[in-house]
C-alpha positions in Angstrom: 0.0 0.1 0.0 1.0 3.5 -0.2 0.6 7.5 0.7 -0.5 10.0 -0.7 0.0 13.5 0.7 -1.5 16.5 -1.1 0.7 18.7 1.3 2.2 22.2 1.4 6.1 22.2 1.7 7.7 25.5 3.6 11.0 26.8 4.3 10.9 27.4 8.4 12.9 30.4 9.7 12.8 29.2 13.2 14.1 32.1 16.1 14.5 31.3 19.5 12.7 34.3 21.7 12.5 34.8 25.8 8.9 34.6 25.2 6.2 34.6 22.5 5.8 38.1 21.3 2.9 40.6 22.2 0.8 43.1 20.2 3.3 45.8 19.1 6.2 43.9 21.0 9.8 44.0 19.2 12.2 41.1 20.5 15.5 40.1 19.7 16.0 36.8 18.9 18.6 34.0 21.0 18.8 32.5 17.5 17.9 31.8 14.1 17.6 28.2 12.3 16.4 27.6 8.8 14.8 24.4 8.1 12.2 22.1 6.0 8.6 22.5 6.7 5.4 22.8 6.2 2.5 20.6 7.1 2.4 18.8 4.4 6.2 18.0 4.5 6.0 17.5 8.2 4.0 14.6 7.4 5.5 13.0 4.3 8.4 13.1 6.4 7.3 11.4 9.1 5.1 8.9 7.2 8.4 7.7 5.4 10.3 7.5 8.3 8.0 5.0 10.3 7.9 2.8 7.2 5.3 3.8 4.8 6.2 4.6 0.8 4.9 8.3 0.7 4.5 10.0 -2.6 4.2 13.9 -1.7 2.1 15.9 -4.1 2.8 19.5 -4.2 4.9 22.1 -5.5 7.8 25.2 -5.0 9.1 27.5 -6.2 12.3 28.5 -8.5 13.9 28.8 -4.7 12.7 25.3 -3.8 14.5 22.8 -5.4 16.9 22.0 -1.8 13.6 21.0 -0.3 12.7 18.5 -3.1 16.5 17.2 -2.2 15.7 17.1 1.4 12.6 15.3 1.2 13.9 13.3 -1.4 17.0 12.3 1.2 13.9 11.7 4.2 12.7 8.6 1.7 9.8 10.4 0.2 8.7 9.6 -2.9 8.8 13.4 -4.3 8.1 12.8 -8.8 5.4 14.2 -8.4 6.3 17.8 -6.3 5.9 20.4 -9.5 8.2 23.3 -10.8 6.2 26.7 -10.4 6.8 30.4 -11.0 5.5 31.1 -7.4 8.0 31.4 -4.2 8.1 28.4 -2.3 5.9 29.1 1.0 7.4 30.0 4.0 6.6 29.9 8.0 7.8 32.4 10.9 8.2 30.8 13.6 8.4 32.0 16.9 9.6 29.6 19.6 9.6 30.4 23.5 11.6 29.0 26.4 8.6 26.9 26.9 8.7 25.6 23.7 5.1 26.9 22.7 5.1 28.2 19.2 3.5 31.3 17.3 3.9 31.2 13.8 2.9 33.0 10.6 2.7 31.6 7.2 3.2 32.5 3.6 1.5 29.9 0.9 3.7 30.7 -1.5 3.6 27.6 -4.1 1.6 25.7 -2.3 -1.6 27.7 -3.4 -0.4 27.2 -7.1 -0.5 23.9 -8.1 -2.0 23.0 -11.5 -5.2 20.7 -10.9 -3.7 18.2 -14.1 -0.7 17.6 -12.3 -3.4 16.5 -8.9 -4.9 14.4 -11.9 -1.5 12.6 -13.0 -0.4 12.0 -9.3 -3.6 10.4 -8.4 -3.5 8.3 -11.8 -0.8 5.9 -9.7 -2.7 5.5 -7.1 -4.2 2.3 -5.8 -7.7 1.3 -3.9 -7.0 1.0 -0.9 -3.8 3.4 -0.6 -4.4 6.1 1.7 -5.0 9.8 0.5 -4.0 12.5 3.1 -4.4 16.7 3.2 -3.9 19.4 5.0 -5.5 23.3 4.6 -2.3 24.7 3.1 -2.7 23.9 -0.3 -5.4 24.2 -2.9 -6.9 21.8 -4.6 -8.2 19.7 -1.2 -11.9 19.4 -2.2 -11.0 18.3 -5.8 -8.4 15.7 -4.8 -11.4 14.5 -1.9 -13.6 13.6 -4.6 -11.1 12.6 -6.6 -9.4 9.9 -4.0 -13.2 9.0 -2.9 -14.3 7.7 -6.7 -10.7 5.8 -6.9 -11.1 3.8 -4.0 -9.1 5.7 -1.7 -8.9 6.3 2.0 -9.6 9.4 2.2 -7.9 11.9 5.1 -8.0 14.9 6.3 -6.0 16.7 9.2 -7.8 20.4 9.9 -5.4 22.7 10.0 -4.9 25.7 9.8 -8.7 25.7 10.5 -10.7 27.1 8.2 -14.4 26.0 8.0 -15.8 26.5 4.6 -12.3 24.5 3.3 -13.4 21.7 6.0 -17.0 21.6 4.9 -15.8 21.3 1.3 -14.1 18.3 2.0 -15.9 16.5 4.5 -18.8 14.2 2.5 -15.4 12.8 1.4 -13.9 11.6 4.4 -13.1 8.3 6.4 -10.6 9.9 8.8 -10.5 13.3 10.5 -7.8 14.3 12.8 -8.3 17.8 14.0 -7.4 19.5 17.6 -9.2 20.7 20.4 -9.6 24.4 19.5 -10.0 22.8 15.9 -13.1 20.5 17.2 -14.6 23.6 18.8 -14.6 25.6 15.8 -15.9 23.0 13.4 -18.8 22.4 15.9 -19.7 25.9 16.0 -19.5 25.6 12.0 -21.6 22.9 11.4 -23.7 22.2 14.7 -22.3 19.1 15.2 -19.6 17.5 16.9 -16.6 16.1 14.8 -17.3 12.6 15.7 -21.2 13.1 14.8 -20.7 13.8 11.2 -20.5 10.2 9.9 -17.1 9.7 9.5 -15.6 6.4 9.6 -12.1 7.3 12.6 -12.1 10.7 13.6 -9.0 11.4 16.0 -9.1 14.6 18.4 -5.6 15.4 19.9 -5.7 16.8 23.4 -2.2 17.9 23.8 -0.3 16.8 27.5 -3.6 15.2 28.0 -3.0 12.8 24.8 -5.4 11.8 21.8 -9.1 10.7 21.7 -10.3 8.5 18.5 -14.0 8.0 17.6 -15.1 5.1 15.9 -18.0 5.9 13.4 -19.1 2.7 12.9 -19.3 0.8 16.1 -19.6 4.6 18.7 -17.0 3.4 20.6 -14.3 6.0 22.0 -10.6 5.1 23.1 -8.4 7.5 24.9 -4.7 6.9 24.2 -2.5 8.7 26.9 0.7 11.3 25.8 4.0 10.0 27.3 5.2 12.5 30.0 8.3 14.4 28.1 9.5 17.6 28.9 9.0 19.9 25.7 11.8 22.3 24.4 9.6 22.8 20.9 6.0 21.2 20.3 6.4 22.5 16.2 5.5 20.0 13.8 4.6 17.3 16.8 1.2 17.6 15.8 1.7 16.6 11.8 4.3 13.6 13.3 1.5 12.5 15.5 -0.2 12.2 12.1 2.0 10.6 10.1 2.5 8.0 12.1 -1.1 6.8 12.6 -1.4 7.0 9.0 1.7 4.8 8.2 0.8 2.6 11.0 -2.8 1.9 9.5 -1.1 1.9 6.1 0.8 -1.0 7.3 -1.8 -2.6 8.5 -1.9 -2.0 12.4 -5.2 -1.7 14.2 -5.9 1.5 15.2 -5.1 1.2 19.0 -1.6 0.4 18.2 -1.2 3.2 15.6 -2.0 5.9 17.9 0.3 4.8 20.6 3.0 4.0 18.3 2.3 8.1 17.4 2.2 9.2 20.5 5.8 8.0 21.1 6.7 9.9 18.2 4.8 12.9 18.8 6.5 12.7 22.8 10.2 11.7 21.1 9.0 15.0 18.4 8.8 17.7 21.4 11.8 16.9 22.5 14.0 18.6 19.3 14.7 21.6 17.9 13.3 21.9 14.6 10.4 20.7 12.1 11.0 18.1 9.3 14.6 17.9 9.6 14.4 16.6 13.2 11.4 13.7 12.7 12.4 10.7 14.6 12.5 7.4 12.5 11.2 4.2 13.7 14.1 2.5 15.4 14.3 5.6 17.2 10.6 5.8 18.5 10.8 1.9 19.4 13.8 2.2 21.4 12.6 5.7 23.0 12.2 5.2 26.7 9.8 7.7 28.5 
């Protein structure tokens, strides 16, 4: 099987700060790091490092060759990353001494992927493969519809949250993952809790409290606790969790085991500074002691 990820690719500019800035406040940063990021790229790297074959569908600008090369180094299939005239997306990330973050996002090339490129990529997918999307690209609704028509398992990570974007893909979803705030926003937009939307699998991540899975077929609810760690940087932890969950399902693990493995990966991720470049591989996750 395989995972197909219609996902963003960003240059992450990470500034270490004494605290997150308030409105109008100017702060001097302790340091600056540049690395590969974007929710899509993070999930592709996580899925590949977790042991799945992951094909990334996306776009970079004339300045983005380094990002494609980095994805290849991490084991991601990059054949379906288009080169467009729009600058590569980037994120300005502030991280405080407690590991909390604040992010400014420039979508760039992520919103310029031609629909033809999406169709060519998904024509190579097999029924039963997983298609995952996030809200940092264009063509999400079109991809979800194609995925359903092709017999793929369609998954959506509802971030950054936008009610209209999420509602456009809801009819096609088999799997939805979102955090507590996004779950509240979706309920306000639809009048229904995420677990009542008729989706087969819904996961709500709960930060330090772990994650909760709702089985849309049986009504069962299962909690997976977070592991006790001291975080230094929470950037990319949710993407790592999602990539590991999807990889576990792709490799045939039952949902509880896939979530437990993903919780370990997420816990290890928050002990590291950075995003895609520091996502742990499967051996690191299995060997980690908490």
